[in-house]
C-alpha positions, -999 to +999 in steps of 0.1 A: -138+562+404-171+551+388-170+554+350-193+545+322-180+512+308-195+497+277-219+469+286-209+448+256-186+420+266-156+418+244-135+388+235-099+391+243-080+402+212-050+382+199-019+388+221-039+394+253-032+368+280-061+351+298-050+367+330-051+403+315-085+395+298-099+383+332-087+415+350-102+437+323-135+418+324-137+420+362-130+457+362-156+463+335-181+442+354-175+460+387-177+494+370-210+484+354-224+473+388-214+505+404-228+526+376-262+508+380-266+516+417-281+549+428-261+559+459-290+580+472-313+549+472-289+523+484-257+538+499-246+505+515-247+487+482-231+516+464-202+516+489-197+479+485-198+481+447-173+510+449-149+490+470-152+461+446-145+484+417-115+499+434-101+464+441-106+454+404-090+487+393-060+482+415-056+446+403-057+458+366-033+487+373-009+463+391-008+439+361+019+450+337+011+443+301+034+418+284+026+428+248+014+459+230-019+442+225-023+439+263-012+475+267-038+487+242-066+466+258-056+479+293-054+515+280-087+513+262-104+499+293-091+526+316-098+556+294-132+562+310-118+560+345-093+588+338-120+614+341-122+609+378-084+605+383-075+639+397-040+627+407-034+612+372-024+579+388-039+558+360-021+578+333+012+575+352+008+537+354+000+535+317+030+557+309+053+534+330+038+504+312+046+520+278+082+528+289+088+493+301+074+478+269+095+501+248+126+492+268+120+455+264+114+456+227+146+475+218 
């Protein structure tokens, strides 16, 4: 699920918890590392980076947003990864996140 992630680090916007900000930063970092490795030149490093990116992606997907600001930050971070998501897992998680946020703000 390698995706082009902006290299520019971003400060956590207001309303984003330190935990969510760390998960987003870790996913971005792992995605950048993976994107920088040529799998033909170093398949072992590419596999290791891919596993790290998958773990970071799973951790981010598993963290439910507590605010709309967190939802937006998570959504924006994951947009590039949706291109490789043939099962639409990422979009289903984000849809569930939106549903839960909508239900809790009623």
